[in-house]
C-alpha positions in Angstrom: -0.5 8.5 3.1 -4.2 8.6 1.7 -6.4 6.4 2.6 -10.0 5.2 1.5 -13.2 6.0 3.4 -13.1 2.3 4.6 -11.3 -1.0 4.5 -7.6 -0.2 4.3 -5.1 -2.7 5.3 -4.5 -2.5 8.9 -0.6 -3.3 9.1 0.0 -1.9 6.3 -0.9 1.6 7.7 -0.2 1.0 10.6 3.3 -0.4 11.2 4.4 2.5 8.3 2.8 5.0 10.5 4.9 3.2 13.8 8.1 2.7 11.8 8.0 6.6 10.7 6.9 8.6 13.7 9.6 6.9 15.9 11.9 7.9 12.8 10.8 12.0 13.5 8.4 11.8 10.3 5.0 13.6 11.1 2.3 11.0 8.7 -0.2 13.6 7.5 -3.8 11.1 6.7 -5.9 12.2 4.3 -8.9 11.0 3.3 -11.4 12.2 0.2 -13.6 14.1 2.0 -11.8 14.5 5.2 -13.2 12.4 7.2 -12.0 9.9 10.1 -11.0 6.9 7.9 -12.1 2.9 9.1 -10.0 0.0 9.0 -11.3 -3.5 7.5 -12.6 -5.0 10.6 -12.3 -8.0 9.4 -8.6 -8.1 9.7 -8.5 -7.1 13.0 -10.8 -10.2 13.8 -8.5 -12.5 11.8 -10.8 -13.2 8.6 -11.6 -16.3 9.3 -11.0 -18.9 11.8 -8.4 -16.0 13.2 -6.5 -17.2 10.4 -5.6 -14.2 7.3 -5.7 -11.4 9.5 -3.5 -8.3 11.2 -0.9 -10.0 14.0 -1.3 -9.3 17.5 1.9 -6.8 17.0 0.0 -4.9 14.0 -3.7 -4.8 16.0 -1.8 -2.9 18.7 0.0 -0.4 16.6 -3.3 0.1 14.8 -5.0 0.9 18.3 -2.3 3.8 19.1 -2.8 5.0 15.4 -6.3 5.4 15.5 -6.1 7.5 19.2 -3.8 10.1 16.9 -5.1 13.3 16.1 -3.9 13.0 12.4 -5.5 9.9 11.4 -8.9 10.9 13.3 -8.2 14.3 11.4 -7.2 13.7 7.9 -6.6 16.3 5.2 -9.0 15.8 2.0 -7.3 14.2 -0.9 -8.0 17.4 -3.1 -6.1 19.7 -0.8 -2.7 17.9 -1.2 0.3 19.8 -2.5 2.6 18.1 -3.5 5.4 21.0 -1.9 4.6 20.2 1.0 5.7 17.0 1.8 9.3 14.9 2.0 7.4 11.9 0.0 3.9 9.6 -0.7 3.2 6.3 0.9 0.4 4.3 -1.2 -1.1 1.7 1.5 -3.5 -1.2 0.6 -6.2 -3.4 1.0 -8.1 -6.2 -1.3 -11.9 -5.0 0.5 -14.3 -3.4 -1.6 -14.3 0.1 0.2 -10.3 0.2 -1.7 -11.9 0.9 -5.1 -12.5 4.8 -4.1 -9.3 5.1 -3.1 -7.5 3.0 -6.2 -9.4 4.4 -9.0 -9.1 7.8 -7.7 -7.5 10.3 -10.7 -6.8 12.7 -7.7 -4.4 10.5 -6.0 -2.7 9.4 -9.6 -2.3 13.3 -10.1 -0.9 13.7 -6.9 2.1 11.0 -7.5 2.8 11.5 -11.3 3.3 15.2 -9.5 5.2 13.9 -6.7 7.8 11.4 -8.9 8.1 14.8 -10.8 10.0 16.5 -8.1 12.1 13.4 -7.7 10.3 12.9 -4.4 10.1 9.1 -2.9 7.0 6.9 -3.7 6.7 4.2 -2.2 3.9 1.1 -2.6 2.6 -1.8 -1.1 0.3 -4.3 -2.3 -2.7 -3.1 -3.7 -1.4 0.5 -3.4 0.8 -0.1 -6.3 -2.5 0.1 -8.5 -2.6 3.9 -8.2 0.9 3.9 -9.7 -0.6 1.8 -12.6 -3.6 3.7 -13.3 -1.7 7.3 -13.4 -0.3 8.4 -16.4 2.3 10.2 -17.7 0.8 12.7 -19.9 4.4 13.3 -21.5 4.0 9.8 -23.3 0.8 8.7 -22.6 1.9 5.3 -20.5 2.0 4.5 -16.9 3.9 6.0 -14.0 5.1 2.3 -13.7 5.9 2.0 -17.8 10.1 0.5 -18.0 10.2 0.4 -13.9 11.4 -2.8 -11.9 8.8 -2.8 -9.4 6.5 -5.5 -7.1 3.1 -6.1 -6.0 0.4 -8.4 -4.5 1.6 -11.5 -6.7 -0.7 -13.8 -8.5 -0.2 -17.0 -6.7 -0.4 -14.9 -3.2 -4.3 -13.2 -4.4 -5.5 -16.5 -5.7 -4.9 -18.8 -2.3 -6.2 -16.0 -0.2 -9.8 -16.1 -2.3 -9.5 -19.7 -2.9 -9.2 -21.0 0.9 -12.1 -17.8 1.6 -14.3 -18.2 -1.0 -16.7 -20.7 0.3 -17.5 -17.8 3.2 -16.3 -14.5 2.1 -17.5 -14.8 -1.9 -15.3 -12.5 -4.1 -13.7 -10.8 -0.8 -10.2 -11.2 -1.7 -10.5 -10.3 -5.6 -10.9 -6.3 -5.4 -11.0 -6.5 -9.5 -12.0 -9.3 -12.1 -7.8 -9.2 -13.1 -5.1 -9.9 -10.6 -3.1 -7.1 -9.5 -0.5 -8.4 -10.9 -1.5 -8.8 -14.6 -2.4 -5.2 -14.1 0.5 -4.1 -12.8 2.7 -6.4 -15.3 0.3 -4.7 -18.5 1.5 -1.4 -16.9 5.3 -1.8 -16.8 5.1 -3.0 -20.7 7.8 -4.9 -22.3 10.7 -2.3 -21.2 9.3 -3.3 -17.2 10.4 -5.6 -14.6 7.9 -7.8 -12.1 9.8 -9.4 -9.3 7.5 -11.8 -7.8 9.8 -12.7 -4.8 9.8 -15.5 -2.9 7.3 -18.5 -2.9 5.6 -18.0 0.8 2.6 -17.9 2.4 2.8 -17.4 5.9 6.5 -16.6 6.8 5.8 -12.5 7.8 9.0 -10.0 8.2 9.3 -8.1 11.5 11.0 -5.3 13.2 13.8 -7.2 13.9 13.8 -10.4 11.1 13.3 -8.7 6.8 14.9 -12.5 6.3 10.6 -13.0 4.8 10.2 -9.9 3.0 10.7 -8.7 0.2 11.0 -4.9 -1.1 12.4 -3.5 -4.7 13.8 -0.1 -5.0 13.8 1.5 -8.0 15.5 4.6 -7.6 12.6 7.2 -5.8 10.4 3.9 -5.9 9.9 1.8 -3.1 7.5 -1.2 -3.1 6.2 -4.5 -1.6 4.1 -7.1 -1.9 1.8 -8.0 1.0 1.6 -6.9 4.7 4.5 -9.3 5.9 6.7 -6.8 4.3 5.3 -3.3 6.0 8.0 -3.4 8.5 11.0 -3.8 5.5 9.5 -1.1 3.4 8.9 1.6 5.9 12.1 1.7 6.6 13.5 1.1 3.3 11.5 4.8 3.0 12.3 6.0 6.5 16.4 5.0 5.0 15.5 7.2 2.3 14.2 10.1 3.8 17.7 10.3 5.6 19.7 10.9 2.2 
């Protein structure tokens, strides 16, 4: 699970870590230089008036995860060997520190090689941009070209921005282009984007995935936002058992 130095999403890291570790898997974290990562602090405090941040369960799991040696002593991105792992999980986040991770050619190469080996790759929210920006050298197109995926929908990104811009400016606009627009461009005319059901507040949980939306396309698993974190983590855990 590669991470930026700062600003990763609390829920999209802590919930998959919890689900995968309780299933018996070791989650190996990595940052660019091997330093301990820092989450987006606004997500712990609730962003605005206690709203839009991580819920109490995700915050509790984050504290447990942050105390683990794997999280406090991550590997370096450039030291990751795809042959040593069974899968790659790409979490998201939207604050400015995420750009370090979303624009990393090292991580793009990692996911290309992982896909080439036929291993599972899961990505949620902005994490899908790493896949969109990774290039298949054999055809000169995105790794997502012709695939079926989801990611942070435009309506969600736009709503969060509109609700918070008066206080936080472009905090919810990581790039000028919406995540969905860049992902759809990478898919090409043969790909398919699944927006999922329209809602802004209903989230999936450990025992109820009805509000979640996860798309599986072979070894590739994608999801939209923190509300899908439980579902995508369980989907990856299931795929690792097959």
